[in-house]
N, C-alpha and C positions, 0 to 999 in steps of 0.2 A: 431172528435169523433162522433160516431153515437148516436141517441137518446137512444138506448138500453144501450149503454155503459155509457151514462150520468146517466141513471136511476140506473144502478148497482153501480156506484160510489157514488151516492146520498144515496142509500140504505145502502151501506157499511159505509159511514160517519155517518149516523144516528145510525147505530148499535154500532159504537165506542162511540159516544156521550152518548148513553143510558147506555152502560157499565160503562163509567166514572162517569155518574150521580149516578148509583147504588153504585159504590165504594165510592163515596163521601158521599152518604147517610149513608152507613154502618159505615164509619169512624166517621160521626157525631153522630150516635146513639150508638157508642161503638163497632159496628161490631159483636155483639153477641145477636141474637134474643132471647136467653134464659135469658138474664139479665133483672131483674125487674126494673121499673123506680125508681128513687131516692125518689119520693113522697111516695113510699111504705116503705121507710126505716126510720120509726119513732122509736125514743127511746122506749124501752119496758116500759110499764106502771108499771109492777112489775118485779123486778129483779129475774131471775131464776138461780139456781146454775148450775155449770158446772165443768168439769175436770180442776183441778188446783186452784180452789177457796180454800182459807184458811178460816176456820170458827171457832168461839168460841162457845162452847155449855156449858150451865149451867144447871145442874140438881140439883135443890135446895135441900139441905140437903144431897147430895151424892157427897162427895169430890172426890171419886175415878172415878166417871163418868164425872165430870166437867173438861174441858180442851180444848186445841186447836187441831183441826183436819183438814185434807186436803182431798178434793174430789179427788179420784184416777182417773187415765186415763180411766178406765172402766166406770166412773160415780158413782162408789160405795163409800159409807162412811163406813169404818171399825169401828164399835162401840162395846165397851165391852158388854158382856153378850149376845147380840143378833146377832153379826156377821155383815155381809155386808148388807147395806141398799142402794138401788138405790136412789141417791140424785139428779142426773142430771135431769134438767127440772122441779124441784120443787122450789117453793118459800121457804123462811126461815120459814114462818108460816106453810106451808104444811109439811116441814121436821119435825117441832116440833110435829105436829099431828101424823106423821108416827112413830116417836120415842116413843111417849106416848102409842100408840096402841100396839107396839111391847114389851114395857117394862111392861105394865100393862095387866093383874094382875099377870102374872107369876113371875115377879121379883120385881116390886114395886107397891104399892097401890096409885093410883091417882097421878102420878108424875107430878111435875111442871117443865117445860123445856123452856129455851130460846135459840134461835139460832141467831147469828149475824155474818155477813161477816167481817173479819178483813183485808183480802187482796184479791182483785179481781184477777181472772185469767189473764194472760198476753194476749196481742194482738200480731199479727204477721204482718209483712210488707215484701213483696217480690217484685221482679221485678227491675225497674230502679231507685233504690236508692243506695246510697253509702255503706250503712251498713245494708243489709237486715237481718232479724232475729226476735226474740221475745223480747218484751219490756213490762215493767210494765204498766198496765192501770191506768190512772188518771181520776177521775170523771170529766165529762164535756169536755173531749178532742175531737178535730175534726181530720179529715184526715190530714190536714196541720200540726197539732201538731205531728202526727205520722211520717210524712215525716221528720220533723225537728229532731225528736229523732233518726231517721235512717241516719242522716248526710246530708240530702238534696237530691235533684234530681241528677241523672247522666245527661250528656249532651244529651243523647238519649231520655230522658223521655218525655212523654206526661203529661203536667202539669195542664191540665184543667179538666180532667175526669178520673175516676178511677173505679175499681171494689171493692166492699166489699162482702165477703162471710161470712154469719152469720148463726149460729144455731138458728132455731126457734122451741121452744118446742111444741110438739104435745102430750099432756098427759105427760107421763114420757119419751118420746122419743125426740131426737133432730134431726131435718131434716135441712140440709144446703140449703140456698137460696143465689143466687148471685144477687147483686143489682148494678145499676149504682150509682156513688157517685161523689161528687165535693169537692173542698178544704175545705169548711165549713160544710160538712156533719158530724153530730155528730156520734161518735163511741160508741160501747158497748164492754165490756170485751169479749175476745175470738175471736173478729173479725179478719179476714184475709184481709189485704189491698193489692191489686195488682196494682202496678204502671206500666203502659204499655209503650212500646216503640212507639214513634210517627211515623207516616207514612212518613213524609217528613222532 
């Protein structure tokens, strides 16, 4: 083989190795440059309401307004007298203030209101688990708890790294972000966990 041929072979081999190294790097980092690092996936300091949350509202002295309510798919709360109120992205304290301002003074004078979450919205798990779907959220659960509820991994599953898609409130809007996650990563209500297929 000539020197020129040896150089071409060497150059070709380096190109293959570079490609394999890139694929290995992408596999190691999740293969998705848009996924945020798990260090950014902190549990929310204040819980914000979202579609599917069940809440109990007490309007003191007003039996007809006190009761159990559900945040609709649109994020609205249908409330007597005042109609739809956008509750998604609000804390319970912010919703209390919103209801007070809408009820007073047209309907009630200085109303006293308390809002509490009775049942958190479910989380979703998709991909390489035996029973993908939606499940009730339990306070303090991790990704591995979610996998267990979904019947465990399939034989194709990548078991060490996952994606979590979470709504992050921005004012009264919710914007979805995708994060890298691991078995012990804490979850939040409404999370979507994706269990990916392993490469090898």
